[in-house]
C-alpha positions as CSV (number, residue, x, y, z in Angstrom):
1,X,67.6,19.6,-37.6
2,X,65.7,17.7,-34.9
3,X,62.4,15.9,-35.6
4,X,59.1,17.7,-35.1
5,X,58.4,15.4,-32.1
6,X,61.6,16.4,-30.3
7,X,61.0,20.1,-31.0
8,X,57.5,19.8,-29.6
9,X,58.8,18.1,-26.5
10,X,61.4,20.9,-26.0
11,X,58.7,23.5,-26.4
12,X,56.4,21.8,-23.9
13,X,59.3,21.6,-21.4
14,X,60.0,25.3,-21.8
15,X,56.4,26.2,-21.4
16,X,56.0,24.0,-18.4
17,X,59.1,25.5,-16.8
18,X,57.8,29.0,-17.4
19,X,54.4,28.2,-16.0
20,X,56.0,26.6,-13.0
21,X,58.0,29.8,-12.3
22,X,55.0,32.0,-12.6
23,X,53.0,29.8,-10.3
24,X,55.8,29.7,-7.8
25,X,55.9,33.5,-7.6
26,X,52.1,33.8,-7.2
27,X,50.0,33.5,-4.0
28,X,46.2,33.4,-3.8
29,X,43.8,33.1,-0.9
30,X,42.9,29.6,-2.1
31,X,46.5,28.5,-1.2
32,X,47.1,27.2,2.3
33,X,50.3,28.4,4.0
34,X,53.0,25.8,4.3
35,X,55.8,27.7,6.1
36,X,58.2,26.3,8.5
37,X,59.3,27.8,11.8
38,X,56.4,30.3,12.0
39,X,56.2,31.6,15.6
40,X,52.3,31.2,15.7
41,X,49.5,29.2,14.2
42,X,48.2,30.2,10.8
43,X,45.4,27.7,10.1
44,X,42.6,30.1,11.1
45,X,43.9,33.2,9.3
46,X,41.5,35.1,7.0
47,X,42.9,36.2,3.6
48,X,42.6,39.1,1.2
49,X,44.5,40.4,-1.9
50,X,45.3,43.9,-0.8
51,X,47.6,45.3,-3.5
52,X,46.9,43.5,-6.8
53,X,49.4,45.5,-9.0
54,X,52.2,44.3,-6.7
55,X,50.6,40.9,-5.9
56,X,50.5,41.6,-2.1
57,X,48.3,39.2,-0.1
58,X,47.4,39.7,3.6
59,X,46.4,37.0,5.9
60,X,45.2,38.0,9.4
61,X,43.1,37.0,12.4
62,X,42.2,38.1,15.9
63,X,43.8,35.3,17.8
64,X,42.5,36.4,21.2
65,X,40.9,39.5,22.8
66,X,44.0,41.7,22.4
67,X,46.1,39.7,20.0
68,X,46.1,40.0,16.2
69,X,48.2,37.8,13.8
70,X,49.4,38.9,10.4
71,X,51.2,37.3,7.4
72,X,52.0,39.5,4.4
73,X,53.0,37.8,1.2
74,X,54.7,39.5,-1.7
75,X,57.0,38.6,-4.7
76,X,60.7,38.3,-3.7
77,X,62.4,40.9,-5.9
78,X,65.4,41.3,-3.6
79,X,63.6,44.3,-2.1
80,X,62.2,45.1,1.3
81,X,58.5,45.0,1.8
82,X,56.5,46.8,4.5
83,X,53.0,47.2,5.9
84,X,52.2,50.5,7.7
85,X,49.4,51.3,10.2
86,X,48.1,54.9,9.9
87,X,45.4,57.0,11.4
88,X,44.7,58.9,8.2
89,X,46.1,56.9,5.3
90,X,49.3,59.0,5.2
91,X,52.9,57.8,5.7
92,X,53.8,60.8,7.9
93,X,53.2,59.9,11.6
94,X,52.5,56.2,10.9
95,X,54.4,53.1,12.1
96,X,55.4,50.2,9.8
97,X,56.7,46.7,10.0
98,X,59.5,46.2,7.4
99,X,61.1,43.0,6.4
100,X,63.7,41.8,4.0
101,X,65.8,38.7,3.2
102,X,69.5,39.4,2.1
103,X,71.5,37.0,0.0
104,X,72.8,35.1,3.0
105,X,69.2,34.0,3.7
106,X,69.0,35.5,7.3
107,X,65.8,37.5,7.2
108,X,65.3,40.6,9.3
109,X,62.2,42.4,10.5
110,X,62.1,45.9,12.1
111,X,59.5,48.4,13.2
112,X,60.0,51.9,11.7
113,X,58.5,55.3,12.6
114,X,57.6,57.2,9.4
115,X,58.0,60.8,10.5
116,X,57.8,62.2,7.0
117,X,58.8,61.6,3.4
118,X,62.6,62.2,3.6
119,X,64.9,59.3,4.3
120,X,66.1,60.9,7.5
121,X,62.5,61.0,8.8
122,X,62.2,57.2,8.7
123,X,63.6,55.9,12.0
124,X,64.3,52.2,12.8
125,X,63.4,50.5,16.0
126,X,60.8,53.2,16.8
127,X,57.0,53.4,16.4
128,X,53.7,53.0,18.2
129,X,53.0,49.4,17.3
130,X,53.0,47.0,20.3
131,X,54.7,44.0,18.7
132,X,54.5,40.7,20.5
133,X,58.0,39.6,21.6
134,X,59.5,36.9,19.3
135,X,56.6,37.0,16.9
136,X,58.3,38.6,13.9
137,X,59.4,36.4,11.1
138,X,60.3,36.7,7.4
139,X,61.2,34.0,4.9
140,X,61.7,33.7,1.2
141,X,60.0,30.7,-0.2
142,X,59.0,29.8,-3.8
143,X,60.2,33.2,-4.9
144,X,57.9,35.0,-2.5
145,X,58.5,36.8,0.8
146,X,56.3,36.0,3.8
147,X,56.4,38.6,6.6
148,X,54.7,37.4,9.8
149,X,54.1,39.3,13.1
150,X,51.6,39.7,15.9
151,X,50.3,42.9,17.6
152,X,49.0,43.4,21.0
153,X,45.9,45.5,20.3
154,X,42.1,45.2,20.6
155,X,41.7,46.7,17.1
156,X,44.4,47.5,14.5
157,X,44.1,50.7,12.6
158,X,42.1,50.2,9.4
159,X,44.2,52.6,7.2
160,X,47.0,50.4,5.9
161,X,49.9,51.4,3.8
162,X,51.9,48.9,1.7
163,X,55.4,49.6,0.4
164,X,57.9,47.8,-1.8
165,X,61.5,49.0,-1.8
166,X,64.0,49.4,-4.7
167,X,65.6,46.3,-6.1
168,X,69.0,45.2,-4.8
169,X,69.1,48.0,-2.1
170,X,68.4,46.3,1.2
171,X,68.9,48.0,4.5
172,X,72.1,47.1,6.3
173,X,73.8,47.6,9.6
174,X,74.6,49.6,11.6
175,X,71.8,52.1,11.0
176,X,69.4,50.0,8.8
177,X,68.4,53.1,6.8
178,X,65.7,52.4,4.2
179,X,66.3,53.5,0.6
180,X,63.4,55.4,-1.0
181,X,60.7,53.0,-2.0
182,X,59.7,52.4,-5.6
183,X,56.0,51.9,-5.1
184,X,53.4,52.4,-2.3
185,X,49.7,52.0,-1.8
186,X,47.3,53.5,0.8
187,X,44.2,51.5,1.5
188,X,41.3,51.3,3.9
189,X,40.8,47.8,5.2
190,X,37.7,46.2,6.7
191,X,38.9,43.4,9.1
192,X,35.4,41.9,9.2
193,X,34.7,41.5,5.5
194,X,38.3,41.7,4.2
195,X,37.2,44.4,1.8
196,X,39.9,46.8,0.6
197,X,39.3,50.3,-0.6
198,X,42.1,52.1,-2.4
199,X,43.0,55.7,-1.6
200,X,44.7,56.2,-4.9
201,X,41.8,58.3,-6.3
202,X,42.2,60.7,-3.4
203,X,45.9,60.9,-4.0
204,X,45.4,61.8,-7.7
205,X,42.8,64.5,-6.8
206,X,45.3,65.9,-4.2
207,X,48.0,66.0,-6.9
208,X,45.6,67.7,-9.3
209,X,44.6,70.3,-6.7
210,X,48.3,71.2,-6.1
211,X,49.3,71.4,-9.7
212,X,46.3,73.4,-10.8
213,X,46.7,76.0,-8.0
214,X,50.5,76.2,-8.3
215,X,50.3,76.7,-12.1
216,X,47.3,79.0,-12.0
217,X,47.6,81.3,-9.0
218,X,51.3,80.7,-8.3
219,X,52.9,80.9,-11.7
220,X,50.7,82.3,-14.4
221,X,49.4,85.2,-12.3
222,X,53.0,86.5,-11.5
223,X,54.0,86.1,-15.1
224,X,50.9,88.2,-16.1
225,X,51.9,90.9,-13.6
226,X,55.5,90.9,-15.0
227,X,54.1,91.4,-18.6
228,X,51.9,94.3,-17.4
229,X,54.7,96.1,-15.7
230,X,57.6,95.7,-18.1
231,X,56.1,95.2,-21.6
232,X,53.9,98.3,-22.0
233,X,56.1,99.5,-24.9
234,X,54.6,96.7,-27.0
235,X,51.1,98.1,-27.0
236,X,48.5,96.5,-27.5
237,X,50.4,93.1,-27.3
238,X,51.2,93.6,-23.6
239,X,47.5,94.2,-22.7
240,X,46.1,91.1,-24.5
241,X,49.0,88.9,-23.2
242,X,48.3,90.2,-19.6
243,X,44.6,89.5,-19.9
244,X,45.2,86.1,-21.4
245,X,47.6,85.0,-18.7
246,X,45.4,86.3,-15.9
247,X,42.2,84.7,-17.3
248,X,44.0,81.4,-17.8
249,X,45.5,81.6,-14.3
250,X,42.0,82.3,-12.9
251,X,40.4,79.4,-14.7
252,X,43.1,77.0,-13.5
253,X,43.0,78.4,-10.0
254,X,39.2,78.1,-9.9
255,X,39.5,74.4,-11.0
256,X,42.1,73.9,-8.2
257,X,39.7,75.4,-5.7
258,X,36.9,73.1,-6.8
259,X,39.2,70.0,-6.4
260,X,40.1,71.3,-3.0
261,X,36.5,71.4,-1.9
262,X,36.1,67.8,-3.3
263,X,39.1,66.7,-1.3
264,X,37.5,68.1,1.9
265,X,34.3,66.3,1.2
266,X,36.3,63.0,0.8
267,X,37.9,63.6,4.2
268,X,41.5,64.7,4.4
269,X,42.5,63.4,7.8
270,X,44.3,66.7,8.7
271,X,43.5,70.2,9.6
272,X,43.4,72.4,6.5
273,X,41.4,75.3,7.9
274,X,44.3,77.9,7.4
275,X,45.1,76.6,3.9
276,X,41.4,76.7,3.1
277,X,41.0,80.3,4.4
278,X,44.0,81.4,2.4
279,X,42.6,79.7,-0.7
280,X,39.2,81.3,-0.4
281,X,40.9,84.7,0.1
282,X,42.9,84.2,-3.1
283,X,39.7,83.2,-4.9
284,X,38.0,86.3,-3.7
285,X,40.9,88.5,-4.8
286,X,40.7,86.8,-8.2
287,X,37.0,87.6,-8.5
288,X,37.7,91.2,-7.5
289,X,40.3,91.5,-10.2
290,X,37.8,90.1,-12.8
291,X,35.2,92.6,-11.6
292,X,37.8,95.4,-11.9
293,X,38.4,94.5,-15.5
294,X,34.7,94.9,-16.3
295,X,34.5,98.3,-14.5
296,X,37.8,99.8,-15.8
297,X,37.4,103.6,-16.3
298,X,39.0,105.3,-19.4
299,X,42.5,106.6,-19.4
300,X,41.3,110.2,-19.1
301,X,39.0,109.5,-16.2
302,X,39.7,111.1,-12.8
303,X,38.9,107.7,-11.3
304,X,41.6,105.9,-13.3
305,X,44.4,106.5,-10.7
306,X,42.3,105.1,-7.9
307,X,41.4,102.1,-10.1
308,X,45.1,101.6,-10.8
309,X,45.9,101.6,-7.1
310,X,43.1,99.2,-6.4
311,X,44.0,96.8,-9.3
312,X,47.7,96.8,-8.6
313,X,47.5,96.2,-4.9
314,X,44.8,93.6,-5.0
315,X,47.0,91.8,-7.6
316,X,50.1,92.0,-5.4
317,X,48.2,90.7,-2.4
318,X,46.8,87.8,-4.5
319,X,50.2,86.8,-5.7
320,X,51.8,87.0,-2.3
321,X,49.0,84.9,-0.7
322,X,49.2,82.4,-3.6
323,X,52.9,81.9,-3.2
324,X,52.6,81.4,0.6
325,X,49.6,79.0,0.2
326,X,51.4,76.9,-2.4
327,X,54.3,76.3,0.0
328,X,51.9,75.8,2.9
329,X,49.8,73.3,0.9
330,X,52.9,71.3,0.0
331,X,53.7,71.2,3.8
332,X,50.3,69.9,5.0
333,X,50.2,67.4,2.1
334,X,53.6,66.1,3.3
335,X,54.9,66.5,-0.2
336,X,58.5,65.6,-1.0
337,X,61.3,68.2,-0.9
338,X,61.3,68.2,-4.8
339,X,57.9,70.0,-4.8
340,X,59.3,72.8,-2.6
341,X,62.5,72.9,-4.6
342,X,60.8,73.0,-8.0
343,X,58.4,75.8,-7.1
344,X,61.1,77.8,-5.3
345,X,63.3,77.5,-8.4
346,X,60.5,78.9,-10.6
347,X,60.0,81.8,-8.3
348,X,63.8,82.5,-8.2
349,X,63.9,82.6,-12.0
350,X,60.9,85.0,-12.1
351,X,62.5,87.3,-9.5
352,X,65.8,87.4,-11.4
353,X,64.0,88.1,-14.7
354,X,62.0,90.8,-13.0
355,X,65.2,92.5,-11.6
356,X,66.8,92.5,-15.0
357,X,63.7,94.0,-16.6
358,X,63.4,96.6,-13.7
359,X,67.0,97.7,-14.3
360,X,66.4,98.0,-18.0
361,X,63.2,100.1,-17.4
362,X,65.1,102.5,-15.1
363,X,67.9,102.8,-17.6
364,X,65.5,103.8,-20.4
365,X,64.1,106.5,-18.1
């Protein structure tokens, strides 16, 4: 075995090497840029850490009246990096500067138009950004990517989107199609103070709004209606199951409506008037159903058939509006195709199950 002195020396060398690697991959605003071949001066750039979880650092400056310079720094994980400029904090409709450095070391920078969330909606060499000719540049140095560019504008948009692509899946010719990113962040940026406000809380609230309404109005309510129509031979089990499902669906839907109003107060950046009107209508139908439960006449009452007509048709109207509004909500939220496919699959399964139960009910008659 080696002596304690030699073992300590080896340990210190390993520790020093590890610390050197970590430091080489990090970048802080206290560091000065030492990059070769940059197409513009960087000495006067301001600096701000803009996405701490991914260690993104943005340096920027207004170089002249209508000229802005940017250098985005991020760890080099053999992925593309991007910065998008958006009017409302969403990817859809925004333009982005995307850069990557392949294994041969020849970096490439392109502008992309982000038309939506599917891969086919992301179009290279298009977008609304007025990029200065010969100003784009990307380099991998000390295990970090440095993406530089200049824009002709008197004021860049303040809603900035940052994206990091999947590892080992860089765009390539001839179409330079981007693979689906592995992480993204939407922020509001103050160019005067360098202050960054994350939009993640709004995204979480939006997701909660969608899940609550989809589950409450769009799934539990239809299941409750199925139980009421096809399980009456299991009295009183069907009744209490029906009530439980409808009440739970109403509570979740009400919570979803409250999150929707909160989202509107926070500013959505898009027109949701139709979605809101449908949502309020659904909530009113739900309240009418709750009131109907409290005023239900006895089975022998002459009013019972009118109450049944009212209860059944308001319920059907509620479910149809809820289904339509779930799909419409996914559309205006620019949700991925998996949301539409997932909810559509649930509805297809419910329809198939209902058809089977309907056939069995008619056969019993």
